N, C-alpha and C positions, 0 to 999 in steps of 0.2 A: 834241503834247499828251501829258503823262505818262500820262493815263488810257488813251489809245489804245495807247501803247507796252506797257502792262501787258496789255491785251487781246491784242495781237499776240503777246506772249511766251507767254501761255496757249495760244493756238491753235497756235503753233509747237511747243510741248511736246507737244501732242496728236498732231501729225502728223509730227514730225521723224523718227521712227523709220521711217516708211513712205515719205515723200516727200523729194525733194531740194529743200528750200526753206530760206530764211533769214528771220530776224525782220524785216529791212528790207522784204522783199517783202510779207510779211503786213501790216506796218504801212502800207505804201503802199495796199493795198486798203482798209483801214479809213479812211485819210485821204480817199481818193477818194469813198467813200460818205458819210462824215460831213461833211467840210468842203466838198466840191464839190456834193453833192446833198442835204445837210441831212437825211440819214437818221439817226434816233435810234441811239445807240450800241448798244443791245441788239439792235435789228433789223439793224444793220450786222454785228454779230457773228454773228447767225444766217445772214446771207447769205454771209459769208466762210467760216464753218464748212461750210455746204452745198457751197460751191465745192470745198473741199479734200476733203470726203467723197466727192464724185464722182471726183476725181483719185485718192484713195486706193483707192476701189473698183476702178478700172481697174488698179491696181497689185497687187491682192490675189488674182490668179488662183490662186496657190499656196495660199491660205488657204480656198478654197471648201470648204464642208462642215465647216469647223473652228469654226463659231460655235456659240453655245448654242442648243439647240432650245427654243423658248418656246411658251407658249399665249397666246392673244390677251388674256386678262384680266391677264396679267402685264406687258404692255407699258405702262410708265408713265414712260418716259424717252426723249427724242429722241436722235438721232445715234448710235444703237446698231446694230451689224451682228448680225443674228439669222437663224436658220433657222425656218421655220414650215410646218406641215402644215395645210392648210385647204381648205374647199369654196368654190367661187365661188357666192355666194348671189344676186348681182344684178349686172348690167352696165348702165352708163349711157352715153349718147352723149357722147364727148369734145367739149369746147368749144374745143380747140386742136389744131392740126396737130402740136404737139410731143408730144401724148399719144396713145399707141396704144390703150390701154384704161384705163378707170376703172370702179370698182365696189366691191362689198362682199364681203369674205372672212369666213368663219365657221368656228369650231370648237366643241367642246363647251362652251367657256367664254364665248362671245359673238361679236361681229362687229366688223370694223374696215374702214375704207376703204383701198383700194389704188389706186395709180397706176402704170401701166407706160409708161415713156417710149418714144416712137417710135424714138429712136436706139438703144434697147437691143437691137433686132432679135431679140426673144425670140418663142418660139412663142405662138400665140393661146390664151388661156384660155377655156374654154367654160363657160357657166353650168350649174350642177348637178354639175360634175366636181370631183374632189379632186386636189390637187397638193401635192408637197413643194417648197417654195421655199427655195433656199439663197442666203445672202448678200443679204438684203434689208435696207434701212436704215429705221429708225423716224424719224418726224417728229411734230411737235406744233404745233398752232396753236389758241390760245385754249382750251386744255384738251382738245382733240380730237386723239387720236393716229391716225396712219395709217402705212402702209408704202409704200415706193417700190421698184419693181422696176427695176434698172438693167442696164447691159451686162455686169456681172459676176454677175448673178443666174443661178442654175441652176433649171430648171423640169423636174420629173419628174412625169409624169401617172400617178397611181395608179388605173388603170382599174378594178380590182376592189374598191376601197375606197369606203366611204361614211361620212359624218359626220352625226350628228344635231346640228344647230347649236343651241347653247345660247342662252338668253334672258338678256341682262344688263340687263333692264328693272328699274327701281326704282320704288317707290311711297313718297311722303312726304306727310305731312299736318301742316300747321302754319300759323303766322302769317307773312306777308310782312313782314319787319322792316327791309329795306333794299333800295333800288334803287341799284346802283352806277354810277359814272361810265362813260360809253360806252353808256348806255342812251338810248332815245328815238328821235329822228329822226337817222339816221346816213347816211353815204355809203360805198359799197363800190367797190372797184376794178372797172372794167368789163372788164379784160383777160381773155382766155380762161383758164379753169380757175383764176381768182383771185377770192376773195371777201373779201380783207382790207379791214378798215375803214380809211378814209383818216384821216390826222392832218394837219390844216392843208392839206388838198387834195393830200396826197402819199401814195402807196402805198410801203410799205417795200421792195417788190420792183421796182416799175415807175416810181417817181418821181412827178412831177406828172401827174395825169390828171383827166379830167372824170368825176367819180364818179356812181354811180347810187344814188338814195335807197332806203332800207330802214328798217324798224322792228325794234327788238329791246329786250328788257329783260334785264339781268343782275341777277337778284334773289337775295336771301338769305331762305331759309325756316327758321324756328326751330320745331322740333317739340317743344320742352320738354326734350330731352336733348342734341341736337346742332343745329348749323346746317348747312344744305346750300346750296351755290351752284347756282342754276338759270338756264338760258338759255331765254328765250321767243323763238321766231322771229317773223317778221312775222305769220303767221296766228294763232299763239297770243297774241301781243301785242295784235292787234286784238280778238280774242275776250275777252281779259282786261280791256282798258281801254275798249272801245267806240270807240276812236279809230282810224280807218282811215288808210291812207297818204296819200291825197289831202287829207284833213282836216288831218293833221299838217303837210303841206307848206304848206297855206294858213295855219295857225296861225303857223308859223315866218316866213312871208313877211310877215304882218301885223305881227308883233312885231319883225321884222328880227333874230331871235335863235332859233336852233334849240333852245336849252336850255328854252324854254317848254314844249316837248312833254314832256320828261322830268319837269318840274315838275307838269304836269297829270296825268301818269301816276302820280306819287307820291301826289297828292291823291286819286286814284280807287282806289288799291290798297293803300297802306301800312296795316298793321295788320289787314288782312282775312285770313280763314282759308281755305286752299286745300288741296285734295287733288290731287297731281300725279303722273302716271305718265310714264315715258320711260326711254330707255337712259342709262346712265352712261358718259360719255366723259371720262376723266381725272378732274378734280375736279368736273366739272359734271354735273348731271342735265339732259337736254334735254327740255323740257316738251312732250310729244306730246299728252297729254290733261290737261285742267285742269278741275276741278270746284270749286264753292264750296258746301260742305255747309251745310245750313240750320242756323241757330243764332243766337246773340246777334249784335247789330250794333255794340255798343259796343267800340271799339278796345282800351281797357284790359282789358275782360273777355276779349276774344279772346287777348290776350297772356298774361293770367293762366291761361287754359285751356291754352295751349301749354305754359307752364312747369309746369303741374300734371300733365302726362301721365306 
């Protein structure tokens, strides 16, 4: 396929200076994912790039410490090698043997998720301590950025340093003007440390799996000046719509169609006015707190109010 060849050439150009690879090898990886496993092309590209990022990282020992030193708020692109000084804000229990540690890093500008792979064989990071992390790679999924610690990462414990972690929380207020596709009753991959939404029963990383049901809304809030993309997780979606997960599953089963759930959510929420607080992750605001201010109930009047701010 000509399209796969072009993707392969793009990836080859990205890594050919660091790795001994050829275009045919790269194209073969694309063909395996797309033609044999029916992985969407963009997801296949992400998987292929991640493979070569890992290989490139192993070959970059001589470049350790030569990356750009960044702050968390400036991380807005995936597949970048960066250095970062941050405090371990929180640690979570890994859900996979492949992961040694997972948690939250923070600096003066905000917070970001980190994953340290078990095969990296790095020193243990302690909660509340500050570290300089060299040669970490950025990642992005559905607007949420993260960093991965790999076997080429350097870890320097800054014992005498402390960081006052900044708050990257946003507050927006406006009318909910759109609920995007991918909202409603969805299925996520059940594999350890994977929460990807399934497409036609397939995970882009793990192939065909038996998914686990979840609820979410990917909405658009218009505050009268700008529009903001907002993600509501299961809890905030249930609170917003009054539709709980079991009820949504029953609705879909009765109709033999999961789209009925998103349609019902649109009927209950579109045009209504909300105040939302939560952290900004990439282009999305994550709705941790949702209020519906008292006021007019006419949808047209609400939209006029938003546009008049």
